[in-house]
PQR file of N, CA, C, O and H, with PARSE charges and radii, in Angstrom:
ATOM      1  N   UNK A   1       2.905  11.030  -5.360 -0.4000 1.5000
ATOM      2  CA  UNK A   1       2.584   9.870  -6.024 -0.0000 2.0000
ATOM      3  C   UNK A   1       2.539   8.629  -5.300  0.5500 1.7000
ATOM      4  O   UNK A   1       3.077   8.326  -4.235 -0.5500 1.4000
ATOM      5  N   UNK A   2       1.666   7.848  -6.209 -0.4000 1.5000
ATOM      6  CA  UNK A   2       1.420   6.291  -5.318 -0.0000 2.0000
ATOM      7  C   UNK A   2       1.274   5.441  -6.465  0.5500 1.7000
ATOM      8  O   UNK A   2       0.593   5.534  -7.486 -0.5500 1.4000
ATOM      9  H   UNK A   2       1.229   8.095  -7.073  0.4000 1.0000
ATOM     10  N   UNK A   3       2.314   4.350  -5.914 -0.4000 1.5000
ATOM     11  CA  UNK A   3       2.410   3.221  -6.995 -0.0000 2.0000
ATOM     12  C   UNK A   3       1.802   1.687  -5.783  0.5500 1.7000
ATOM     13  O   UNK A   3       2.006   1.432  -4.596 -0.5500 1.4000
ATOM     14  H   UNK A   3       2.867   4.274  -5.084  0.4000 1.0000
ATOM     15  N   UNK A   4       0.952   0.946  -6.988 -0.4000 1.5000
ATOM     16  CA  UNK A   4       0.955  -0.504  -6.837 -0.0000 2.0000
ATOM     17  C   UNK A   4       1.973  -1.904  -7.207  0.5500 1.7000
ATOM     18  O   UNK A   4       1.863  -2.499  -8.279 -0.5500 1.4000
ATOM     19  H   UNK A   4       0.786   1.154  -7.952  0.4000 1.0000
ATOM     20  N   UNK A   5       2.800  -2.239  -6.311 -0.4000 1.5000
ATOM     21  CA  UNK A   5       3.884  -3.162  -6.293 -0.0000 2.0000
ATOM     22  C   UNK A   5       3.607  -4.302  -6.119  0.5500 1.7000
ATOM     23  O   UNK A   5       2.430  -4.481  -5.807 -0.5500 1.4000
ATOM     24  H   UNK A   5       2.889  -1.756  -5.440  0.4000 1.0000
ATOM     25  N   UNK A   6       4.586  -5.686  -6.239 -0.4000 1.5000
ATOM     26  CA  UNK A   6       4.673  -6.778  -6.264 -0.0000 2.0000
ATOM     27  C   UNK A   6       5.650  -7.116  -5.502  0.5500 1.7000
ATOM     28  O   UNK A   6       6.743  -7.003  -6.058 -0.5500 1.4000
ATOM     29  H   UNK A   6       5.542  -5.540  -6.492  0.4000 1.0000
ATOM     30  N   UNK A   7       5.683  -7.575  -4.191 -0.4000 1.5000
ATOM     31  CA  UNK A   7       6.824  -8.348  -3.867 -0.0000 2.0000
ATOM     32  C   UNK A   7       8.032  -8.855  -3.845  0.5500 1.7000
ATOM     33  O   UNK A   7       7.953  -9.665  -2.922 -0.5500 1.4000
ATOM     34  H   UNK A   7       4.796  -7.666  -3.740  0.4000 1.0000
ATOM     35  N   UNK A   8       9.116  -8.909  -4.267 -0.4000 1.5000
ATOM     36  CA  UNK A   8       9.847  -9.742  -4.510 -0.0000 2.0000
ATOM     37  C   UNK A   8      10.575 -10.911  -3.416  0.5500 1.7000
ATOM     38  O   UNK A   8      11.373 -11.846  -3.484 -0.5500 1.4000
ATOM     39  H   UNK A   8       9.180  -8.251  -5.018  0.4000 1.0000
ATOM     40  N   UNK A   9       9.778 -10.229  -2.421 -0.4000 1.5000
ATOM     41  CA  UNK A   9      10.232 -11.512  -1.300 -0.0000 2.0000
ATOM     42  C   UNK A   9      11.189 -10.174   0.195  0.5500 1.7000
ATOM     43  O   UNK A   9      11.216 -10.217   1.425 -0.5500 1.4000
ATOM     44  H   UNK A   9       9.130  -9.469  -2.365  0.4000 1.0000
ATOM     45  N   UNK A  10      11.624  -9.470  -0.549 -0.4000 1.5000
ATOM     46  CA  UNK A  10      12.742  -8.763   0.720 -0.0000 2.0000
ATOM     47  C   UNK A  10      12.355  -7.365   0.600  0.5500 1.7000
ATOM     48  O   UNK A  10      12.968  -6.491  -0.012 -0.5500 1.4000
ATOM     49  H   UNK A  10      11.602  -9.435  -1.548  0.4000 1.0000
ATOM     50  N   UNK A  11      11.366  -7.262   1.194 -0.4000 1.5000
ATOM     51  CA  UNK A  11      10.346  -6.100   1.455 -0.0000 2.0000
ATOM     52  C   UNK A  11       9.333  -5.726   2.934  0.5500 1.7000
ATOM     53  O   UNK A  11       8.304  -6.336   3.225 -0.5500 1.4000
ATOM     54  H   UNK A  11      10.867  -7.973   1.691  0.4000 1.0000
ATOM     55  N   UNK A  12       9.775  -4.890   3.514 -0.4000 1.5000
ATOM     56  CA  UNK A  12       9.023  -4.901   4.767 -0.0000 2.0000
ATOM     57  C   UNK A  12       8.289  -3.832   4.773  0.5500 1.7000
ATOM     58  O   UNK A  12       8.791  -3.024   3.991 -0.5500 1.4000
ATOM     59  H   UNK A  12      10.611  -4.395   3.277  0.4000 1.0000
ATOM     60  N   UNK A  13       7.094  -3.308   5.398 -0.4000 1.5000
ATOM     61  CA  UNK A  13       6.395  -2.248   5.486 -0.0000 2.0000
ATOM     62  C   UNK A  13       6.836  -1.428   6.414  0.5500 1.7000
ATOM     63  O   UNK A  13       7.184  -1.837   7.521 -0.5500 1.4000
ATOM     64  H   UNK A  13       6.686  -3.965   6.034  0.4000 1.0000
ATOM     65  N   UNK A  14       6.879   0.110   5.982 -0.4000 1.5000
ATOM     66  CA  UNK A  14       7.314   1.244   6.653 -0.0000 2.0000
ATOM     67  C   UNK A  14       6.474   1.304   7.902  0.5500 1.7000
ATOM     68  O   UNK A  14       7.184   1.609   8.860 -0.5500 1.4000
ATOM     69  H   UNK A  14       6.597   0.443   5.082  0.4000 1.0000
ATOM     70  N   UNK A  15       5.387   1.146   8.184 -0.4000 1.5000
ATOM     71  CA  UNK A  15       4.430   1.582   9.164 -0.0000 2.0000
ATOM     72  C   UNK A  15       4.374   0.909  10.422  0.5500 1.7000
ATOM     73  O   UNK A  15       4.417   1.408  11.546 -0.5500 1.4000
ATOM     74  H   UNK A  15       4.811   0.898   7.406  0.4000 1.0000
ATOM     75  N   UNK A  16       4.230  -0.808   9.939 -0.4000 1.5000
ATOM     76  CA  UNK A  16       4.474  -1.791  10.842 -0.0000 2.0000
ATOM     77  C   UNK A  16       5.079  -2.526  11.044  0.5500 1.7000
ATOM     78  O   UNK A  16       4.826  -3.377  11.896 -0.5500 1.4000
ATOM     79  H   UNK A  16       4.195  -1.213   9.026  0.4000 1.0000
ATOM     80  N   UNK A  17       6.252  -2.498  10.260 -0.4000 1.5000
ATOM     81  CA  UNK A  17       7.019  -3.445  10.088 -0.0000 2.0000
ATOM     82  C   UNK A  17       7.697  -4.748   9.551  0.5500 1.7000
ATOM     83  O   UNK A  17       8.850  -5.144   9.383 -0.5500 1.4000
ATOM     84  H   UNK A  17       6.458  -1.806   9.568  0.4000 1.0000
ATOM     85  N   UNK A  18       6.135  -5.334   9.318 -0.4000 1.5000
ATOM     86  CA  UNK A  18       5.848  -6.538   8.940 -0.0000 2.0000
ATOM     87  C   UNK A  18       7.047  -6.936   7.419  0.5500 1.7000
ATOM     88  O   UNK A  18       7.494  -6.131   6.603 -0.5500 1.4000
ATOM     89  H   UNK A  18       5.198  -5.012   9.454  0.4000 1.0000
ATOM     90  N   UNK A  19       7.248  -8.246   7.488 -0.4000 1.5000
ATOM     91  CA  UNK A  19       7.764  -8.879   6.154 -0.0000 2.0000
ATOM     92  C   UNK A  19       6.623  -8.918   5.091  0.5500 1.7000
ATOM     93  O   UNK A  19       5.535  -9.402   5.400 -0.5500 1.4000
ATOM     94  H   UNK A  19       6.884  -8.901   8.151  0.4000 1.0000
ATOM     95  N   UNK A  20       6.849  -8.427   3.867 -0.4000 1.5000
ATOM     96  CA  UNK A  20       5.840  -8.273   2.690 -0.0000 2.0000
ATOM     97  C   UNK A  20       6.255  -9.773   1.626  0.5500 1.7000
ATOM     98  O   UNK A  20       6.896  -9.803   0.576 -0.5500 1.4000
ATOM     99  H   UNK A  20       7.733  -8.033   3.616  0.4000 1.0000
ATOM    100  N   UNK A  21       5.709 -10.714   2.269 -0.4000 1.5000
ATOM    101  CA  UNK A  21       6.403 -12.390   1.174 -0.0000 2.0000
ATOM    102  C   UNK A  21       5.764 -12.053  -0.246  0.5500 1.7000
ATOM    103  O   UNK A  21       4.641 -11.623  -0.512 -0.5500 1.4000
ATOM    104  H   UNK A  21       5.188 -10.689   3.122  0.4000 1.0000
ATOM    105  N   UNK A  22       6.548 -12.294  -0.851 -0.4000 1.5000
ATOM    106  CA  UNK A  22       6.335 -12.579  -2.631 -0.0000 2.0000
ATOM    107  C   UNK A  22       4.997 -13.648  -2.972  0.5500 1.7000
ATOM    108  O   UNK A  22       5.249 -14.835  -2.763 -0.5500 1.4000
ATOM    109  H   UNK A  22       7.460 -12.643  -0.635  0.4000 1.0000
ATOM    110  N   UNK A  23       4.201 -13.465  -3.260 -0.4000 1.5000
ATOM    111  CA  UNK A  23       4.266 -12.232  -4.373 -0.0000 2.0000
ATOM    112  C   UNK A  23       2.921 -11.771  -3.753  0.5500 1.7000
ATOM    113  O   UNK A  23       1.834 -12.055  -4.257 -0.5500 1.4000
ATOM    114  H   UNK A  23       3.996 -12.501  -3.429  0.4000 1.0000
ATOM    115  N   UNK A  24       3.091 -10.955  -2.491 -0.4000 1.5000
ATOM    116  CA  UNK A  24       1.742  -9.997  -1.645 -0.0000 2.0000
ATOM    117  C   UNK A  24       1.984  -8.604  -2.565  0.5500 1.7000
ATOM    118  O   UNK A  24       3.099  -8.195  -2.889 -0.5500 1.4000
ATOM    119  H   UNK A  24       3.974 -10.725  -2.082  0.4000 1.0000
ATOM    120  N   UNK A  25       0.502  -7.860  -2.973 -0.4000 1.5000
ATOM    121  CA  UNK A  25       0.895  -6.865  -3.001 -0.0000 2.0000
ATOM    122  C   UNK A  25       1.370  -5.820  -2.025  0.5500 1.7000
ATOM    123  O   UNK A  25       1.342  -6.139  -0.836 -0.5500 1.4000
ATOM    124  H   UNK A  25      -0.404  -8.192  -2.711  0.4000 1.0000
ATOM    125  N   UNK A  26       1.788  -4.660  -2.339 -0.4000 1.5000
ATOM    126  CA  UNK A  26       2.239  -3.563  -1.423 -0.0000 2.0000
ATOM    127  C   UNK A  26       1.927  -1.962  -2.608  0.5500 1.7000
ATOM    128  O   UNK A  26       1.896  -1.864  -3.835 -0.5500 1.4000
ATOM    129  H   UNK A  26       1.810  -4.401  -3.304  0.4000 1.0000
ATOM    130  N   UNK A  27       1.768  -1.061  -1.624 -0.4000 1.5000
ATOM    131  CA  UNK A  27       2.005   0.370  -2.083 -0.0000 2.0000
ATOM    132  C   UNK A  27       3.014   1.537  -1.563  0.5500 1.7000
ATOM    133  O   UNK A  27       3.257   2.005  -0.450 -0.5500 1.4000
ATOM    134  H   UNK A  27       1.793  -1.141  -0.627  0.4000 1.0000
ATOM    135  N   UNK A  28       3.388   1.737  -2.595 -0.4000 1.5000
ATOM    136  CA  UNK A  28       4.757   2.908  -2.331 -0.0000 2.0000
ATOM    137  C   UNK A  28       4.539   4.102  -2.346  0.5500 1.7000
ATOM    138  O   UNK A  28       4.767   4.406  -3.517 -0.5500 1.4000
ATOM    139  H   UNK A  28       3.190   1.357  -3.499  0.4000 1.0000
ATOM    140  N   UNK A  29       4.115   5.391  -1.588 -0.4000 1.5000
ATOM    141  CA  UNK A  29       4.098   6.559  -1.450 -0.0000 2.0000
ATOM    142  C   UNK A  29       4.835   7.550  -1.265  0.5500 1.7000
ATOM    143  O   UNK A  29       5.369   7.774  -0.179 -0.5500 1.4000
ATOM    144  H   UNK A  29       3.930   5.145  -0.637  0.4000 1.0000
ATOM    145  N   UNK A  30       4.962   8.226  -2.214 -0.4000 1.5000
ATOM    146  CA  UNK A  30       6.278   9.385  -2.471 -0.0000 2.0000
ATOM    147  C   UNK A  30       5.623  10.407  -2.485  0.5500 1.7000
ATOM    148  O   UNK A  30       4.872  10.787  -3.383 -0.5500 1.4000
ATOM    149  H   UNK A  30       4.528   8.044  -3.097  0.4000 1.0000
ATOM    150  N   UNK A  31       5.933  11.068  -1.205 -0.4000 1.5000
ATOM    151  CA  UNK A  31       5.035  12.434  -1.035 -0.0000 2.0000
ATOM    152  C   UNK A  31       6.169  13.810  -1.112  0.5500 1.7000
ATOM    153  O   UNK A  31       6.074  14.949  -0.653 -0.5500 1.4000
ATOM    154  H   UNK A  31       6.544  10.759  -0.475  0.4000 1.0000
ATOM    155  N   UNK A  32       7.390  13.045  -2.008 -0.4000 1.5000
ATOM    156  CA  UNK A  32       8.153  14.443  -2.176 -0.0000 2.0000
ATOM    157  C   UNK A  32       9.318  14.460  -1.875  0.5500 1.7000
ATOM    158  O   UNK A  32      10.147  13.668  -2.322 -0.5500 1.4000
ATOM    159  H   UNK A  32       7.467  12.121  -2.381  0.4000 1.0000
ATOM    160  N   UNK A  33       9.603  15.566  -0.896 -0.4000 1.5000
ATOM    161  CA  UNK A  33      10.814  15.285  -0.378 -0.0000 2.0000
ATOM    162  C   UNK A  33      11.082  14.090   0.528  0.5500 1.7000
ATOM    163  O   UNK A  33      12.238  13.678   0.633 -0.5500 1.4000
ATOM    164  H   UNK A  33       8.930  16.210  -0.533  0.4000 1.0000
ATOM    165  N   UNK A  34      10.421  13.706   0.964 -0.4000 1.5000
ATOM    166  CA  UNK A  34      10.509  12.691   2.096 -0.0000 2.0000
ATOM    167  C   UNK A  34      11.203  11.389   1.407  0.5500 1.7000
ATOM    168  O   UNK A  34      11.576  11.332   0.236 -0.5500 1.4000
ATOM    169  H   UNK A  34       9.482  14.040   0.878  0.4000 1.0000
ATOM    170  N   UNK A  35      11.274  10.599   2.151 -0.4000 1.5000
ATOM    171  CA  UNK A  35      11.924   8.949   1.544 -0.0000 2.0000
ATOM    172  C   UNK A  35      10.463   8.011   1.290  0.5500 1.7000
ATOM    173  O   UNK A  35       9.613   7.784   2.151 -0.5500 1.4000
ATOM    174  H   UNK A  35      10.971  10.645   3.103  0.4000 1.0000
ATOM    175  N   UNK A  36      10.453   7.686   0.284 -0.4000 1.5000
ATOM    176  CA  UNK A  36       9.118   7.296   0.010 -0.0000 2.0000
ATOM    177  C   UNK A  36       8.815   6.077   0.660  0.5500 1.7000
ATOM    178  O   UNK A  36       9.708   5.234   0.576 -0.5500 1.4000
ATOM    179  H   UNK A  36      11.144   7.870  -0.415  0.4000 1.0000
ATOM    180  N   UNK A  37       7.476   5.650   1.485 -0.4000 1.5000
ATOM    181  CA  UNK A  37       7.026   5.037   2.172 -0.0000 2.0000
ATOM    182  C   UNK A  37       6.312   3.812   1.522  0.5500 1.7000
ATOM    183  O   UNK A  37       5.468   3.992   0.644 -0.5500 1.4000
ATOM    184  H   UNK A  37       6.750   6.335   1.554  0.4000 1.0000
ATOM    185  N   UNK A  38       6.657   2.554   1.960 -0.4000 1.5000
ATOM    186  CA  UNK A  38       6.196   0.916   1.342 -0.0000 2.0000
ATOM    187  C   UNK A  38       5.272   0.710   2.201  0.5500 1.7000
ATOM    188  O   UNK A  38       5.693   0.328   3.293 -0.5500 1.4000
ATOM    189  H   UNK A  38       7.342   2.407   2.673  0.4000 1.0000
ATOM    190  N   UNK A  39       3.595   0.883   2.055 -0.4000 1.5000
ATOM    191  CA  UNK A  39       2.912   0.196   2.620 -0.0000 2.0000
ATOM    192  C   UNK A  39       2.431  -1.286   2.747  0.5500 1.7000
ATOM    193  O   UNK A  39       2.483  -1.637   1.569 -0.5500 1.4000
ATOM    194  H   UNK A  39       3.253   1.194   1.168  0.4000 1.0000
ATOM    195  N   UNK A  40       1.995  -2.368   3.452 -0.4000 1.5000
ATOM    196  CA  UNK A  40       1.306  -3.303   3.275 -0.0000 2.0000
ATOM    197  C   UNK A  40      -0.197  -3.400   2.980  0.5500 1.7000
ATOM    198  O   UNK A  40      -0.875  -2.451   3.373 -0.5500 1.4000
ATOM    199  H   UNK A  40       1.952  -2.083   4.410  0.4000 1.0000
ATOM    200  N   UNK A  41      -0.705  -4.222   2.463 -0.4000 1.5000
ATOM    201  CA  UNK A  41      -2.279  -3.936   2.414 -0.0000 2.0000
ATOM    202  C   UNK A  41      -2.902  -3.370   3.655  0.5500 1.7000
ATOM    203  O   UNK A  41      -3.555  -2.328   3.715 -0.5500 1.4000
ATOM    204  H   UNK A  41      -0.154  -4.993   2.143  0.4000 1.0000
ATOM    205  N   UNK A  42      -2.580  -4.291   4.756 -0.4000 1.5000
ATOM    206  CA  UNK A  42      -3.588  -3.603   6.201 -0.0000 2.0000
ATOM    207  C   UNK A  42      -3.010  -2.044   6.189  0.5500 1.7000
ATOM    208  O   UNK A  42      -3.821  -1.119   6.228 -0.5500 1.4000
ATOM    209  H   UNK A  42      -2.049  -5.137   4.707  0.4000 1.0000
ATOM    210  N   UNK A  43      -1.863  -1.834   6.145 -0.4000 1.5000
ATOM    211  CA  UNK A  43      -2.238  -0.427   6.775 -0.0000 2.0000
ATOM    212  C   UNK A  43      -2.318   0.722   5.729  0.5500 1.7000
ATOM    213  O   UNK A  43      -2.586   1.889   6.014 -0.5500 1.4000
ATOM    214  H   UNK A  43      -1.204  -2.585   6.114  0.4000 1.0000
ATOM    215  N   UNK A  44      -2.009   0.167   4.272 -0.4000 1.5000
ATOM    216  CA  UNK A  44      -2.601   1.066   3.297 -0.0000 2.0000
ATOM    217  C   UNK A  44      -4.340   1.178   3.381  0.5500 1.7000
ATOM    218  O   UNK A  44      -4.945   2.245   3.271 -0.5500 1.4000
ATOM    219  H   UNK A  44      -1.792  -0.781   4.040  0.4000 1.0000
ATOM    220  N   UNK A  45      -5.037  -0.265   3.617 -0.4000 1.5000
ATOM    221  CA  UNK A  45      -6.366   0.296   4.629 -0.0000 2.0000
ATOM    222  C   UNK A  45      -6.386   1.135   5.147  0.5500 1.7000
ATOM    223  O   UNK A  45      -6.643   2.244   4.680 -0.5500 1.4000
ATOM    224  H   UNK A  45      -4.546  -1.132   3.706  0.4000 1.0000
ATOM    225  N   UNK A  46      -6.069   0.831   6.501 -0.4000 1.5000
ATOM    226  CA  UNK A  46      -6.058   1.918   7.358 -0.0000 2.0000
ATOM    227  C   UNK A  46      -5.794   3.308   7.609  0.5500 1.7000
ATOM    228  O   UNK A  46      -6.206   3.935   8.584 -0.5500 1.4000
ATOM    229  H   UNK A  46      -5.860  -0.070   6.880  0.4000 1.0000
ATOM    230  N   UNK A  47      -4.905   3.864   6.440 -0.4000 1.5000
ATOM    231  CA  UNK A  47      -4.491   5.411   5.791 -0.0000 2.0000
ATOM    232  C   UNK A  47      -5.397   5.900   4.774  0.5500 1.7000
ATOM    233  O   UNK A  47      -5.325   6.990   4.205 -0.5500 1.4000
ATOM    234  H   UNK A  47      -4.570   3.354   5.648  0.4000 1.0000
ATOM    235  N   UNK A  48      -6.434   4.804   4.565 -0.4000 1.5000
ATOM    236  CA  UNK A  48      -7.514   5.560   3.565 -0.0000 2.0000
ATOM    237  C   UNK A  48      -7.140   5.044   1.818  0.5500 1.7000
ATOM    238  O   UNK A  48      -8.125   4.782   1.128 -0.5500 1.4000
ATOM    239  H   UNK A  48      -6.494   3.919   5.027  0.4000 1.0000
ATOM    240  N   UNK A  49      -5.979   4.937   1.277 -0.4000 1.5000
ATOM    241  CA  UNK A  49      -5.276   3.990   0.715 -0.0000 2.0000
ATOM    242  C   UNK A  49      -5.810   2.936  -0.507  0.5500 1.7000
ATOM    243  O   UNK A  49      -5.428   2.809  -1.670 -0.5500 1.4000
ATOM    244  H   UNK A  49      -5.179   5.149   1.838  0.4000 1.0000
ATOM    245  N   UNK A  50      -6.600   2.412   0.077 -0.4000 1.5000
ATOM    246  CA  UNK A  50      -6.954   1.324  -0.605 -0.0000 2.0000
ATOM    247  C   UNK A  50      -8.300   0.963  -0.153  0.5500 1.7000
ATOM    248  O   UNK A  50      -8.761   1.645   0.763 -0.5500 1.4000
ATOM    249  H   UNK A  50      -6.911   2.515   1.022  0.4000 1.0000
ATOM    250  N   UNK A  51      -9.107  -0.113  -0.695 -0.4000 1.5000
ATOM    251  CA  UNK A  51     -10.348  -0.117  -0.341 -0.0000 2.0000
ATOM    252  C   UNK A  51     -10.590  -1.692  -0.428  0.5500 1.7000
ATOM    253  O   UNK A  51      -9.709  -2.311  -1.026 -0.5500 1.4000
ATOM    254  H   UNK A  51      -8.733  -0.666  -1.439  0.4000 1.0000
ATOM    255  N   UNK A  52     -11.793  -2.520   0.148 -0.4000 1.5000
ATOM    256  CA  UNK A  52     -11.692  -3.911  -0.339 -0.0000 2.0000
ATOM    257  C   UNK A  52     -12.813  -3.712  -1.345  0.5500 1.7000
ATOM    258  O   UNK A  52     -13.320  -2.614  -1.575 -0.5500 1.4000
ATOM    259  H   UNK A  52     -12.508  -2.017   0.633  0.4000 1.0000
ATOM    260  N   UNK A  53     -13.274  -5.210  -2.114 -0.4000 1.5000
ATOM    261  CA  UNK A  53     -13.611  -5.496  -2.854 -0.0000 2.0000
ATOM    262  C   UNK A  53     -14.295  -6.953  -2.916  0.5500 1.7000
ATOM    263  O   UNK A  53     -13.989  -7.875  -2.161 -0.5500 1.4000
ATOM    264  H   UNK A  53     -12.862  -6.102  -1.927  0.4000 1.0000
ATOM    265  N   UNK A  54     -15.032  -7.002  -3.686 -0.4000 1.5000
ATOM    266  CA  UNK A  54     -15.348  -8.647  -3.940 -0.0000 2.0000
ATOM    267  C   UNK A  54     -15.410  -9.448  -2.352  0.5500 1.7000
ATOM    268  O   UNK A  54     -14.626 -10.321  -1.979 -0.5500 1.4000
ATOM    269  H   UNK A  54     -15.280  -6.253  -4.300  0.4000 1.0000
ATOM    270  N   UNK A  55     -16.285  -9.018  -1.757 -0.4000 1.5000
ATOM    271  CA  UNK A  55     -16.479  -9.309  -0.160 -0.0000 2.0000
ATOM    272  C   UNK A  55     -15.548  -9.607   0.990  0.5500 1.7000
ATOM    273  O   UNK A  55     -15.489 -10.522   1.811 -0.5500 1.4000
ATOM    274  H   UNK A  55     -16.921  -8.309  -2.060  0.4000 1.0000
ATOM    275  N   UNK A  56     -14.862  -8.548   0.769 -0.4000 1.5000
ATOM    276  CA  UNK A  56     -13.742  -8.016   1.617 -0.0000 2.0000
ATOM    277  C   UNK A  56     -12.631  -9.088   1.269  0.5500 1.7000
ATOM    278  O   UNK A  56     -11.882  -9.509   2.149 -0.5500 1.4000
ATOM    279  H   UNK A  56     -14.910  -7.804   0.101  0.4000 1.0000
ATOM    280  N   UNK A  57     -12.540  -9.565  -0.200 -0.4000 1.5000
ATOM    281  CA  UNK A  57     -11.194 -10.438  -0.468 -0.0000 2.0000
ATOM    282  C   UNK A  57     -10.347 -10.024  -1.030  0.5500 1.7000
ATOM    283  O   UNK A  57      -9.330 -10.709  -1.135 -0.5500 1.4000
ATOM    284  H   UNK A  57     -13.149  -9.222  -0.916  0.4000 1.0000
ATOM    285  N   UNK A  58     -10.424  -8.593  -1.688 -0.4000 1.5000
ATOM    286  CA  UNK A  58      -9.802  -8.538  -2.871 -0.0000 2.0000
ATOM    287  C   UNK A  58      -9.295  -6.877  -2.137  0.5500 1.7000
ATOM    288  O   UNK A  58     -10.113  -6.032  -1.772 -0.5500 1.4000
ATOM    289  H   UNK A  58     -11.251  -8.036  -1.604  0.4000 1.0000
ATOM    290  N   UNK A  59      -8.000  -6.743  -2.067 -0.4000 1.5000
ATOM    291  CA  UNK A  59      -7.707  -5.067  -2.351 -0.0000 2.0000
ATOM    292  C   UNK A  59      -7.201  -4.121  -2.668  0.5500 1.7000
ATOM    293  O   UNK A  59      -6.013  -3.812  -2.579 -0.5500 1.4000
ATOM    294  H   UNK A  59      -7.336  -7.429  -2.363  0.4000 1.0000
ATOM    295  N   UNK A  60      -8.208  -3.467  -3.143 -0.4000 1.5000
ATOM    296  CA  UNK A  60      -7.745  -2.505  -4.043 -0.0000 2.0000
ATOM    297  C   UNK A  60      -7.129  -1.108  -4.008  0.5500 1.7000
ATOM    298  O   UNK A  60      -7.905  -0.205  -3.693 -0.5500 1.4000
ATOM    299  H   UNK A  60      -9.173  -3.718  -3.215  0.4000 1.0000
ATOM    300  N   UNK A  61      -5.766  -0.752  -4.300 -0.4000 1.5000
ATOM    301  CA  UNK A  61      -5.251   0.376  -3.866 -0.0000 2.0000
ATOM    302  C   UNK A  61      -5.814   1.565  -4.892  0.5500 1.7000
ATOM    303  O   UNK A  61      -6.085   1.488  -6.090 -0.5500 1.4000
ATOM    304  H   UNK A  61      -5.136  -1.486  -4.556  0.4000 1.0000
ATOM    305  N   UNK A  62      -5.887   2.681  -3.981 -0.4000 1.5000
ATOM    306  CA  UNK A  62      -6.663   3.995  -4.725 -0.0000 2.0000
ATOM    307  C   UNK A  62      -5.157   4.657  -5.080  0.5500 1.7000
ATOM    308  O   UNK A  62      -4.448   5.149  -4.202 -0.5500 1.4000
ATOM    309  H   UNK A  62      -5.667   2.744  -3.008  0.4000 1.0000
ATOM    310  N   UNK A  63      -4.898   4.615  -6.045 -0.4000 1.5000
ATOM    311  CA  UNK A  63      -3.545   5.627  -6.709 -0.0000 2.0000
ATOM    312  C   UNK A  63      -3.417   6.901  -7.097  0.5500 1.7000
ATOM    313  O   UNK A  63      -2.371   7.540  -7.213 -0.5500 1.4000
ATOM    314  H   UNK A  63      -5.474   4.215  -6.758  0.4000 1.0000
ATOM    315  N   UNK A  64      -4.697   7.305  -7.325 -0.4000 1.5000
ATOM    316  CA  UNK A  64      -5.096   8.818  -7.363 -0.0000 2.0000
ATOM    317  C   UNK A  64      -5.204   9.540  -6.043  0.5500 1.7000
ATOM    318  O   UNK A  64      -5.772   8.924  -5.141 -0.5500 1.4000
ATOM    319  H   UNK A  64      -5.547   6.786  -7.231  0.4000 1.0000
ATOM    320  N   UNK A  65      -4.754  10.735  -5.792 -0.4000 1.5000
ATOM    321  CA  UNK A  65      -4.842  11.677  -4.775 -0.0000 2.0000
ATOM    322  C   UNK A  65      -6.425  11.842  -4.249  0.5500 1.7000
ATOM    323  O   UNK A  65      -6.847  11.551  -3.130 -0.5500 1.4000
ATOM    324  H   UNK A  65      -4.292  11.236  -6.524  0.4000 1.0000
ATOM    325  N   UNK A  66      -7.090  12.326  -5.242 -0.4000 1.5000
ATOM    326  CA  UNK A  66      -8.289  12.656  -5.511 -0.0000 2.0000
ATOM    327  C   UNK A  66      -9.569  11.766  -4.876  0.5500 1.7000
ATOM    328  O   UNK A  66     -10.633  12.044  -4.325 -0.5500 1.4000
ATOM    329  H   UNK A  66      -6.747  12.562  -6.152  0.4000 1.0000
ATOM    330  N   UNK A  67      -8.732  10.320  -5.339 -0.4000 1.5000
ATOM    331  CA  UNK A  67     -10.188   9.205  -4.751 -0.0000 2.0000
ATOM    332  C   UNK A  67      -9.708   8.827  -3.190  0.5500 1.7000
ATOM    333  O   UNK A  67     -10.330   7.905  -2.662 -0.5500 1.4000
ATOM    334  H   UNK A  67      -7.867  10.095  -5.787  0.4000 1.0000
ATOM    335  N   UNK A  68      -8.884   9.328  -2.586 -0.4000 1.5000
ATOM    336  CA  UNK A  68      -8.630   8.873  -1.198 -0.0000 2.0000
ATOM    337  C   UNK A  68      -9.108   9.977  -0.021  0.5500 1.7000
ATOM    338  O   UNK A  68      -9.129  11.196   0.150 -0.5500 1.4000
ATOM    339  H   UNK A  68      -8.378  10.077  -3.014  0.4000 1.0000
ATOM    340  N   UNK A  69      -9.422   8.922   0.571 -0.4000 1.5000
ATOM    341  CA  UNK A  69     -10.180   9.866   1.880 -0.0000 2.0000
ATOM    342  C   UNK A  69      -9.072  10.669   2.330  0.5500 1.7000
ATOM    343  O   UNK A  69      -7.893  10.425   2.076 -0.5500 1.4000
ATOM    344  H   UNK A  69      -9.405   7.932   0.432  0.4000 1.0000
ATOM    345  N   UNK A  70      -9.604  11.870   3.173 -0.4000 1.5000
ATOM    346  CA  UNK A  70      -8.316  12.588   3.843 -0.0000 2.0000
ATOM    347  C   UNK A  70      -8.349  11.927   5.268  0.5500 1.7000
ATOM    348  O   UNK A  70      -7.497  12.224   6.106 -0.5500 1.4000
ATOM    349  H   UNK A  70     -10.562  12.069   3.380  0.4000 1.0000
TER
END
């Protein structure tokens, strides 16, 4: 399951390790048995969990697994 969240300022990306400051958006990917991963917008884009809209200025997270790229 995937969740779109807003950072309260004490969140780090589990892939690249950077701080996600308030009020930046991030994604939580819960794959079941593993610990949920928190991904910043850039890492979510790289993994195909997000797409850019409005002239590459707005990140939209893809929350349903059927819409994501494999």
